[in-house]
C-alpha positions as CSV (number, residue, x, y, z in Angstrom):
1,M,124.9,281.8,225.4
2,K,124.3,279.0,227.5
3,P,125.3,279.4,231.1
4,I,128.5,277.6,232.1
5,T,127.5,276.1,235.1
6,L,130.5,276.8,238.3
7,D,130.9,274.0,240.5
8,G,134.7,275.2,242.0
9,R,136.2,271.6,240.5
10,S,135.4,271.9,236.5
11,L,136.2,275.2,235.9
12,N,138.2,274.9,232.3
13,R,140.3,277.9,230.0
14,A,137.5,277.2,227.2
15,Q,134.5,278.4,230.1
16,V,136.5,281.0,231.2
17,A,136.6,282.3,227.5
18,E,133.3,282.3,227.0
19,I,132.5,283.6,230.5
20,A,134.8,286.7,229.9
21,H,133.2,287.6,226.4
22,G,129.4,287.4,227.8
23,A,128.5,283.6,228.3
24,P,126.6,283.6,231.7
25,V,126.5,281.6,234.9
26,S,124.8,280.1,236.7
27,L,125.9,278.2,241.0
28,D,125.4,274.2,241.1
29,P,122.7,273.8,243.7
30,K,125.0,270.8,245.0
31,Q,128.0,273.0,246.0
32,M,126.4,275.3,247.4
33,Q,125.3,273.1,250.2
34,A,129.0,273.0,250.8
35,V,129.3,277.0,250.6
36,Q,126.6,277.1,253.3
37,R,128.0,274.6,255.4
38,A,131.5,276.4,255.9
39,A,129.8,279.3,256.5
40,D,127.3,277.6,259.1
41,F,130.7,276.2,260.7
42,L,132.3,279.6,260.2
43,A,129.7,281.3,262.5
44,E,129.8,278.7,265.1
45,Q,133.1,279.1,265.8
46,V,132.8,283.0,265.6
47,R,129.5,282.3,268.1
48,R,132.1,280.3,270.3
49,Q,134.9,283.1,270.3
50,E,137.2,281.2,268.9
51,P,140.1,283.7,267.6
52,I,140.3,282.8,263.9
53,Y,142.7,285.2,260.9
54,G,140.8,287.6,259.5
55,V,137.5,286.9,261.9
56,S,138.7,287.8,265.2
57,T,142.2,289.4,264.2
58,G,143.2,292.1,262.2
59,F,144.9,291.6,258.8
60,G,148.1,290.5,257.9
61,S,150.6,292.8,260.4
62,N,148.0,293.4,262.4
63,A,147.1,289.1,263.2
64,D,148.1,290.2,266.3
65,K,144.6,292.7,267.6
66,L,142.1,290.8,268.6
67,L,138.7,292.3,267.9
68,G,136.5,293.3,271.2
69,A,133.0,293.4,271.6
70,H,132.5,297.0,270.6
71,R,134.7,300.1,269.9
72,L,136.5,301.6,271.9
73,R,135.7,305.0,271.1
74,E,132.4,304.9,270.2
75,G,131.5,307.2,273.0
76,L,133.4,309.9,272.0
77,P,132.1,312.9,270.5
78,G,131.7,312.5,266.5
79,A,132.6,308.7,266.3
80,S,131.1,306.0,264.5
81,K,127.6,305.4,265.1
82,S,127.5,302.3,262.4
83,A,125.3,299.6,263.8
84,D,127.6,296.9,262.4
85,S,129.5,294.8,264.8
86,V,133.0,295.2,264.9
87,L,133.8,292.2,263.2
88,E,131.6,292.4,260.1
89,E,132.9,296.4,260.0
90,L,136.2,294.8,259.6
91,Q,135.4,293.7,256.8
92,H,134.2,296.3,255.3
93,N,137.0,298.2,256.2
94,L,139.3,295.5,254.4
95,I,137.0,296.1,251.2
96,V,137.2,299.4,251.0
97,T,140.7,300.2,252.4
98,H,142.2,297.8,249.7
99,A,140.7,299.5,246.6
100,V,143.6,301.2,245.4
101,C,145.0,300.8,242.2
102,V,146.1,302.6,239.5
103,G,146.3,303.6,236.0
104,E,143.7,302.1,233.0
105,P,141.5,299.8,234.1
106,F,141.2,296.6,232.9
107,A,139.4,295.7,229.1
108,P,135.7,294.1,230.7
109,P,136.4,290.9,229.4
110,V,139.1,290.8,232.0
111,V,137.4,291.9,234.5
112,R,134.1,289.1,233.4
113,A,137.1,286.4,233.5
114,M,138.3,287.0,237.2
115,L,134.6,287.6,238.9
116,A,134.1,284.4,237.4
117,I,137.2,282.8,238.5
118,R,136.5,283.9,242.2
119,I,132.9,283.1,242.6
120,N,134.9,279.5,241.5
121,T,137.7,279.1,243.7
122,L,134.3,279.7,246.6
123,M,132.5,277.7,245.4
124,M,135.0,274.8,246.7
125,G,133.3,275.1,250.1
126,H,136.2,275.8,252.1
127,S,136.6,279.4,252.6
128,G,132.8,280.7,254.5
129,I,131.1,282.8,252.3
130,R,127.5,282.5,252.8
131,P,125.7,281.6,249.5
132,S,123.9,284.4,249.3
133,V,127.2,286.5,248.5
134,L,127.3,284.0,245.5
135,E,124.3,284.5,243.8
136,A,125.2,288.3,244.6
137,L,128.1,288.0,242.7
138,A,126.4,285.5,239.7
139,A,123.8,287.9,239.3
140,M,126.2,291.2,238.9
141,L,128.0,289.3,235.9
142,N,125.1,288.0,234.3
143,A,123.3,291.5,234.9
144,G,126.2,293.2,233.1
145,V,127.9,295.1,235.5
146,V,131.4,295.3,235.0
147,P,133.6,296.3,237.9
148,V,136.0,299.4,237.1
149,V,139.8,297.8,238.2
150,P,142.6,299.7,238.0
151,Q,145.7,297.4,236.1
152,K,148.0,298.3,238.8
153,G,148.1,297.5,242.2
154,S,148.3,293.6,242.6
155,V,151.8,292.0,244.3
156,G,150.5,288.4,243.8
157,A,150.7,288.1,247.2
158,S,147.7,287.8,249.3
159,G,146.5,286.8,245.9
160,D,145.5,290.1,243.8
161,L,144.3,291.9,246.6
162,A,143.4,295.6,246.1
163,P,142.1,294.8,242.5
164,L,139.9,292.6,244.0
165,S,138.9,295.0,246.3
166,H,137.8,297.0,243.7
167,L,136.0,293.9,242.2
168,A,134.2,293.7,245.7
169,I,133.6,297.6,246.5
170,V,131.1,297.4,244.2
171,L,128.9,294.6,245.3
172,L,129.5,296.6,248.5
173,G,127.5,299.4,246.1
174,G,130.5,301.5,246.5
175,G,133.3,301.8,243.8
176,E,132.6,302.3,239.4
177,A,131.5,299.6,237.5
178,F,130.7,299.9,233.4
179,Y,127.1,299.2,232.6
180,D,125.0,299.4,229.1
181,G,128.6,300.8,227.7
182,E,128.6,304.1,230.1
183,R,130.6,304.1,233.2
184,L,129.0,305.2,236.4
185,P,129.6,304.5,240.3
186,G,128.7,301.4,241.7
187,G,125.8,301.7,243.4
188,D,124.1,303.4,240.7
189,A,125.5,300.3,238.1
190,L,123.4,297.6,241.1
191,R,120.9,300.1,240.7
192,R,120.0,300.0,236.5
193,A,120.6,297.1,236.4
194,G,117.8,295.4,239.5
195,L,120.0,294.9,242.1
196,A,120.7,295.8,245.8
197,P,124.3,296.1,247.3
198,V,125.3,293.3,249.9
199,K,126.4,293.3,254.1
200,L,129.4,291.1,254.1
201,S,129.9,289.1,257.9
202,H,132.3,286.6,259.3
203,K,135.5,286.9,257.1
204,E,133.5,287.5,253.5
205,G,135.6,290.4,252.8
206,L,138.5,288.5,253.1
207,C,137.3,285.5,250.7
208,L,136.7,288.5,248.2
209,N,139.9,289.7,247.8
210,N,142.3,287.3,249.1
211,G,143.1,285.1,246.1
212,T,144.7,284.7,242.4
213,A,141.7,285.3,240.1
214,Q,143.6,288.6,238.6
215,M,146.5,286.9,237.7
216,L,144.8,283.5,236.5
217,A,142.0,285.5,234.3
218,T,145.3,287.6,232.4
219,A,147.2,284.9,231.9
220,V,143.6,282.2,230.5
221,L,142.9,284.9,228.0
222,A,146.7,285.6,227.2
223,I,146.8,281.9,226.8
224,E,143.8,281.6,224.8
225,R,145.6,284.1,222.7
226,L,149.0,282.4,222.3
227,D,147.2,279.1,221.1
228,E,146.1,280.8,218.2
229,L,149.7,282.8,217.7
230,C,151.8,279.8,217.8
231,D,149.7,278.5,214.9
232,T,149.6,281.9,213.5
233,A,153.6,282.1,213.5
234,D,153.6,278.4,212.1
235,L,152.1,280.1,209.1
236,A,154.1,283.1,208.9
237,A,157.0,280.6,208.8
238,A,155.8,278.4,206.3
239,M,154.2,280.8,203.7
240,T,157.9,282.6,204.0
241,I,159.7,279.6,203.4
242,D,157.4,278.7,199.7
243,A,158.7,282.1,199.0
244,F,162.3,282.1,200.0
245,A,161.3,278.5,197.7
246,G,163.2,276.9,200.9
247,R,164.2,273.1,201.6
248,L,161.9,270.6,203.6
249,G,164.1,268.4,204.3
250,A,165.1,270.1,207.9
251,F,161.2,269.1,208.8
252,A,160.7,265.3,207.8
253,P,159.5,263.3,211.0
254,Y,162.2,260.7,210.9
255,V,164.6,263.8,211.8
256,H,162.4,265.1,214.9
257,A,162.2,261.6,216.1
258,L,165.9,262.1,217.5
259,R,164.9,265.3,219.3
260,P,161.3,264.2,219.8
261,H,160.3,267.6,222.4
262,P,156.7,267.2,221.6
263,G,156.3,270.8,220.8
264,Q,159.1,270.8,217.9
265,V,157.6,268.0,216.7
266,H,153.9,268.8,216.6
267,V,155.6,272.3,214.2
268,A,157.0,270.3,212.1
269,D,154.1,268.1,212.2
270,H,152.0,271.8,211.1
271,L,155.1,272.7,208.6
272,R,154.6,269.9,206.6
273,A,150.3,270.1,206.5
274,L,151.3,274.1,205.2
275,L,153.2,272.9,202.6
276,E,151.5,269.8,201.5
277,G,151.1,270.0,197.7
278,T,153.8,272.6,197.3
279,T,155.9,273.6,194.3
280,L,157.9,275.6,195.5
281,S,159.6,274.3,198.6
282,D,162.7,272.2,197.1
283,I,162.5,273.0,193.8
284,A,165.8,272.1,192.2
285,Y,168.6,275.5,192.9
286,H,168.5,275.8,188.2
287,L,165.0,276.5,187.9
288,V,165.0,279.6,190.2
289,P,166.0,282.9,188.1
290,R,167.1,285.7,190.0
291,F,165.2,289.1,190.0
292,R,167.0,292.0,187.8
293,Q,165.5,295.2,187.1
294,W,162.9,296.0,184.6
295,Q,164.2,297.5,181.2
296,P,162.9,298.6,178.8
297,E,164.4,296.0,176.6
298,S,163.6,293.5,179.2
299,W,160.6,291.4,177.1
300,A,160.2,291.5,174.1
301,A,156.4,290.3,174.2
302,P,153.9,293.1,174.9
303,E,152.8,290.9,177.8
304,Q,155.8,290.3,179.2
305,Q,156.5,293.5,179.4
306,A,153.8,294.0,181.9
307,L,155.8,291.8,184.4
308,G,157.4,295.4,185.8
309,F,161.0,293.2,186.9
310,D,164.0,291.7,184.9
311,I,164.8,287.4,185.6
312,G,168.1,286.3,185.3
313,W,171.0,283.4,185.8
314,D,174.6,283.5,186.2
315,W,176.0,280.4,183.7
316,V,179.0,278.5,185.6
317,P,181.5,277.5,182.9
318,F,183.0,274.6,182.1
319,S,186.5,275.4,183.3
320,Q,184.6,275.9,187.1
321,R,183.1,271.9,187.4
322,H,186.9,270.5,188.4
323,G,185.6,268.5,191.8
324,R,182.2,269.1,191.2
325,E,181.2,267.0,189.0
326,K,178.9,265.0,190.4
327,F,177.1,267.9,191.6
328,Y,176.8,269.4,188.3
329,Q,174.9,266.2,186.7
330,R,172.6,266.5,189.1
331,F,171.8,270.4,188.2
332,R,172.3,272.1,185.7
333,P,174.8,274.9,185.7
334,F,173.2,278.1,186.3
335,R,173.1,279.8,189.3
336,G,170.1,281.6,189.5
337,G,167.7,282.7,193.3
338,K,168.6,279.4,195.3
339,K,172.0,279.7,196.9
340,H,173.2,276.0,195.8
341,Q,173.8,274.9,199.4
342,P,172.2,272.1,201.1
343,Q,171.1,274.1,203.8
344,D,168.7,277.2,205.1
345,S,169.5,280.0,207.4
346,Y,168.4,278.9,211.6
347,S,165.5,281.6,211.0
348,L,163.9,278.3,208.5
349,R,165.9,276.3,209.5
350,C,165.4,275.5,212.9
351,I,161.8,276.3,212.7
352,P,160.3,273.6,214.4
353,Q,163.0,273.9,217.6
354,V,162.3,277.3,218.2
355,H,158.5,278.0,217.4
356,G,158.5,274.3,219.6
357,A,160.2,275.2,222.7
358,V,157.3,278.1,223.0
359,R,154.9,275.9,222.4
360,D,156.4,273.3,224.9
361,A,156.3,277.0,227.5
362,L,152.9,277.7,226.6
363,E,151.5,273.8,227.8
364,Q,153.7,274.1,230.8
365,A,151.5,277.3,231.5
366,K,148.8,275.2,230.7
367,R,149.2,272.9,233.0
368,V,149.2,274.8,236.1
369,I,147.1,277.3,235.3
370,D,144.3,274.2,234.7
371,V,145.1,273.2,238.6
372,E,145.0,276.8,239.9
373,L,140.6,277.5,238.2
374,N,139.7,274.5,240.7
375,A,141.8,275.8,243.2
376,V,140.9,278.0,246.7
377,T,143.2,280.4,247.3
378,D,141.7,282.1,250.0
379,N,143.3,282.2,253.6
380,P,142.2,280.9,256.2
381,L,140.9,277.3,255.2
382,L,138.4,275.9,256.4
383,F,137.6,271.8,257.5
384,P,134.2,271.2,259.1
385,G,133.8,268.0,260.1
386,L,137.3,267.3,259.7
387,E,137.5,263.7,260.6
388,G,140.2,263.3,263.9
389,A,140.4,267.6,264.1
390,K,140.4,268.1,268.2
391,E,141.0,271.9,267.8
392,V,139.3,274.5,265.9
393,E,143.7,274.6,264.8
394,D,142.7,271.9,263.2
395,Q,139.6,273.0,261.3
396,V,140.8,276.7,260.5
397,V,144.0,276.8,259.0
398,S,146.6,279.8,257.9
399,A,148.6,278.5,255.0
400,G,149.1,280.5,251.6
401,H,147.4,278.9,249.0
402,F,146.8,283.0,247.5
403,H,150.7,283.3,247.3
404,G,150.6,283.5,243.1
405,M,154.2,281.9,242.7
406,P,153.1,278.5,240.9
407,L,151.8,281.4,238.1
408,A,154.2,283.7,238.4
409,L,157.1,281.2,236.8
410,V,155.4,279.6,234.4
411,L,154.1,283.2,233.1
412,S,157.5,284.1,233.5
413,Y,158.5,281.6,231.4
414,L,155.9,282.6,228.7
415,K,156.8,286.3,229.2
416,A,160.4,285.3,228.1
417,S,158.5,283.3,225.2
418,I,156.7,285.8,223.5
419,P,160.4,288.0,222.1
420,V,161.6,284.5,221.1
421,L,158.6,284.1,218.8
422,A,158.7,287.5,217.8
423,S,162.1,287.8,216.8
424,I,162.8,284.8,214.8
425,S,159.3,286.2,212.6
426,E,161.5,289.3,212.5
427,R,164.5,287.5,211.0
428,R,162.6,286.2,208.3
429,L,161.1,289.2,207.6
430,N,164.4,291.2,207.4
431,K,165.9,288.0,204.9
432,L,162.9,288.9,203.2
433,V,163.8,292.3,202.5
434,D,167.5,292.7,201.8
435,P,169.1,291.9,199.0
436,A,171.9,290.5,200.2
437,T,169.8,287.4,202.1
438,N,166.6,287.0,200.5
439,D,167.9,284.7,197.5
440,G,167.2,286.8,194.0
441,L,164.2,288.7,195.6
442,P,164.1,292.3,194.7
443,P,165.7,294.5,197.1
444,F,162.7,295.8,199.6
445,L,160.7,293.4,197.1
446,I,160.1,296.0,195.2
447,G,161.4,296.6,190.9
448,N,162.5,300.5,191.9
449,E,164.0,300.6,188.5
450,D,163.7,304.1,189.1
451,G,165.5,304.3,192.5
452,T,162.3,306.4,193.9
453,E,160.8,303.0,195.8
454,S,161.5,302.3,199.1
455,G,159.3,299.1,199.2
456,F,159.2,296.8,202.3
457,M,162.2,298.1,203.3
458,I,160.8,300.4,207.2
459,V,157.9,297.5,207.6
460,Q,161.2,295.9,208.9
461,Y,162.0,299.1,210.6
462,T,158.8,297.9,212.6
463,A,159.1,294.5,213.4
464,A,162.6,295.7,215.0
465,A,160.7,298.4,217.6
466,L,158.4,295.8,218.0
467,V,160.9,293.1,218.9
468,N,163.5,295.2,220.8
469,D,160.0,296.8,223.3
470,L,158.6,292.9,223.6
471,A,162.6,292.2,224.7
472,T,163.0,295.1,227.3
473,R,159.2,293.9,228.5
474,A,160.7,290.7,229.0
475,H,162.6,290.9,232.4
476,P,161.0,288.1,234.7
477,A,158.9,290.3,237.8
478,S,158.7,287.0,239.4
479,V,162.5,287.6,240.8
480,Y,161.8,291.0,242.6
481,S,159.8,290.7,245.0
482,I,159.7,293.5,247.7
483,P,157.8,293.1,250.8
484,T,154.6,294.5,252.7
485,S,152.6,294.5,255.0
486,A,155.1,296.0,257.6
487,N,157.2,292.7,256.3
488,A,154.9,290.5,257.3
489,E,153.7,289.5,253.9
490,D,157.6,289.5,253.1
491,H,157.5,287.4,250.3
492,V,155.3,287.9,247.4
493,S,154.9,286.6,243.7
494,M,154.7,289.8,241.1
495,G,152.7,287.5,239.3
496,A,149.9,290.3,238.9
497,N,152.3,292.0,237.0
498,E,153.5,289.0,235.0
499,G,149.7,288.0,233.5
500,R,149.3,291.7,233.0
501,H,152.6,291.9,231.3
502,V,151.8,288.9,229.0
503,L,148.9,289.4,228.3
504,D,149.9,292.7,226.9
505,M,152.7,291.5,224.9
506,T,150.9,288.7,222.8
507,E,149.1,292.2,221.1
508,D,152.5,293.7,219.9
509,L,153.6,289.7,219.0
510,G,150.3,289.4,217.2
511,H,151.5,292.9,215.5
512,V,155.2,291.3,214.4
513,L,153.3,287.9,212.9
514,A,151.0,290.3,210.6
515,L,154.0,292.2,209.4
516,E,155.7,289.2,208.4
517,L,152.9,287.6,206.5
518,Y,152.2,291.2,204.7
519,T,155.8,290.9,203.3
520,A,155.3,287.1,203.2
521,A,152.5,287.9,200.7
522,Q,154.3,290.3,198.6
523,A,157.7,288.0,198.5
524,L,155.4,285.2,197.7
525,D,154.2,286.8,194.6
526,Y,157.6,287.6,192.7
527,R,159.1,284.2,193.5
528,R,156.0,282.3,192.1
529,D,155.7,284.8,189.1
530,M,159.3,284.9,188.1
531,I,159.4,281.2,188.3
532,N,156.3,280.9,186.7
533,A,158.2,283.7,184.0
534,A,161.0,281.8,183.3
535,R,158.3,279.1,182.3
536,A,156.1,281.0,179.9
537,L,159.4,282.0,178.1
538,A,160.5,278.4,177.8
539,R,157.5,277.3,176.2
540,G,158.1,279.7,173.8
541,G,160.5,277.2,172.3
542,D,163.0,279.7,172.0
543,A,166.6,278.8,173.8
544,E,167.6,282.0,172.4
545,A,165.4,284.3,174.4
546,L,166.2,282.2,177.4
547,A,169.9,282.1,176.8
548,A,169.8,286.6,176.7
549,K,168.7,285.8,180.6
550,V,171.4,284.4,181.4
551,Q,175.1,286.1,182.4
552,G,178.4,284.6,181.8
553,A,177.6,283.5,178.6
554,P,180.4,282.5,176.1
555,Q,180.4,284.7,173.0
556,P,179.5,283.2,169.6
557,G,182.4,282.1,168.2
558,H,184.0,280.5,171.4
559,A,184.3,277.1,171.9
560,D,182.1,276.4,174.1
561,R,179.2,278.6,173.0
562,A,177.5,275.0,171.7
563,G,178.0,273.2,174.7
564,F,176.3,276.6,176.7
565,L,174.1,276.4,174.5
566,A,172.7,272.9,174.7
567,E,172.6,273.3,178.7
568,V,169.9,276.7,177.9
569,E,168.6,274.4,175.9
570,S,168.2,271.5,178.4
571,L,166.7,274.8,180.9
572,R,164.5,275.3,178.4
573,R,162.8,272.0,178.2
574,E,162.8,271.6,181.6
575,L,161.1,274.6,183.0
576,A,159.1,273.9,180.0
577,E,157.8,270.8,181.0
578,S,157.5,271.6,184.1
579,G,153.5,272.6,185.4
580,E,152.8,276.2,187.2
581,F,154.4,277.1,190.6
582,Q,152.7,277.2,193.1
583,P,152.8,276.8,196.9
584,G,151.3,274.5,199.5
585,R,147.5,274.3,199.5
586,A,147.3,276.2,202.9
587,V,149.9,278.6,202.3
588,L,147.8,279.7,199.4
589,A,144.6,279.5,200.7
590,A,146.2,282.2,203.2
591,W,147.5,283.7,200.8
592,S,144.9,284.6,198.6
593,A,142.6,285.3,202.1
594,L,145.1,288.5,202.2
595,R,145.4,289.4,198.7
596,E,141.5,289.9,198.5
597,A,141.7,292.5,201.2
598,I,145.2,294.0,200.7
599,P,146.7,294.2,196.6
600,F,150.4,293.2,196.2
601,M,152.2,296.7,195.6
602,G,153.8,296.8,192.5
603,R,155.3,300.2,193.2
604,D,155.2,302.4,195.7
605,R,151.9,303.5,197.7
606,A,151.0,304.1,201.4
607,M,151.4,300.9,203.4
608,D,149.7,302.6,206.7
609,G,146.3,301.3,205.2
610,D,148.0,297.8,204.1
611,V,149.6,297.1,208.3
612,A,146.4,298.6,209.3
613,T,144.3,295.5,207.7
614,A,147.5,292.5,207.8
615,V,147.2,293.3,211.9
616,R,143.0,292.5,212.1
617,L,143.7,289.9,209.7
618,V,145.9,288.5,211.8
619,R,143.7,289.8,214.6
620,E,140.5,288.1,213.8
621,G,142.4,284.9,212.5
622,R,140.9,285.5,209.2
623,L,144.5,284.0,207.6
624,L,144.8,281.0,209.7
625,S,141.3,280.2,209.3
626,A,141.5,280.3,205.6
627,A,145.0,277.9,206.0
628,K,142.5,275.0,208.0
629,A,139.5,275.2,205.9
630,A,142.6,274.1,203.0
631,R,143.9,271.6,204.2
């Protein structure tokens, strides 16, 4: 993979994702001059014995302690005989005492992203770190040494202190790291990679662990996944719309011009593109038959008997049409699987408004993250050569750029949006399996003529459990600050928890969307096959055969019988003259990709493998890729 140059000014989300998944980095030589300038400036201030936070003072609530020239206890028995200066010991101790996270380690892509982000922010030249330390960090990243960083321990101000200390401690030869797939002591991993540990100088411990790299890395990787999942949600919705033979008017461009939220407009456009070419959606009500359970006498022809279902309509008697004459001039008086109503339920009709709002939350997060990727987030900040500066305090400024609240709040917004997207997906799935709401499809999408089959019943249970779990995890961590460092750090962001939650929650969102696609494909098979079975029956030319599928028909000899048969014949002709009914081209392509891996379920079978395959297809983006290729 081509190296990505880090210069502190131009890193973007796509590049972070590339580095996370294995791309090497290089350091911009021109920007390294700025790094050296800041390091030289800091060294001069130390030589002049200027009091600087985190350099010649303690950290946090210890900021009022000025460091002396030597250790007060160095003459006592058993005292440390370290050759390091007090200032160097301060930086070393900062790292080794702050690496106290717990829990399972982050996956290597997250840690690689953290390393890249930390190097990039230090490349800005306002931190005081020496170029040699940045080169050592880059060498560690490029060599594939991945520090073990337990996931829990950051409060998001002063930055991600504890997890970033786990990054830095490996650079010092401590901690643990993964190398060539093996978990090793940090020093051993460095040696195997042909690298040497470093010794920190003025402020360098603070440079390495004082920033927002963990929350930012998890946010970038979560957004990478959510971008794809938003498209997948639209695809799942489109397949469900075709399975319902839904109504497309709610997605018309002139409709959304009246409420032009960007995400809403985008989703409506996307749905129209996915559904382009459909002959199922917007189909006339009377052409859609209702599922009936297969019986031995359901069909006459052997090829029809193999269908595994029966179909039917209800006829609307002449006596029940008063006041509805205009409707029955336009639509034939047969009630089948598509309700005689001009609008679909919210989970179908409001897809642009709901999916679009999630996309707007995602775009807001992108805006904040793009700023943060090329921001300085440590403390204090160095401004060497600042014009008009009279005192060192003008050039060394203690500020709060390490505070993660800008990230934490947009991540809270994203965290709340994930269960929304999952919830509307589960509601569509539930509509597909519920005979009260699935517009004439089989209960639980299975024939079940013998009463022994559950079909897709429990698929909805799993989706419901996932949505509930996502909803309970959506509480914003950013609203609950717990002060630290003896109240010196009395307001923190908890952004690291937000980022970790969002990244974890994307996995379950993908699972819910996979379950909807799996279910929608089964429903689409039934819907298309039922309508095309009616079409094939009509093409046989026997109006009586079609009439046998209609309930409520007047008996022979009844005054309405002749009119009924005439109306059946008009239905027969319309069906016979229709082309084969198909979903939109992009939907069909996604359905075909799914069917290559998961066959239609005509009878109950073990479904665990099917579900695992559906999850894998979504995770790998295969259904989405197939849909995009067909557009």
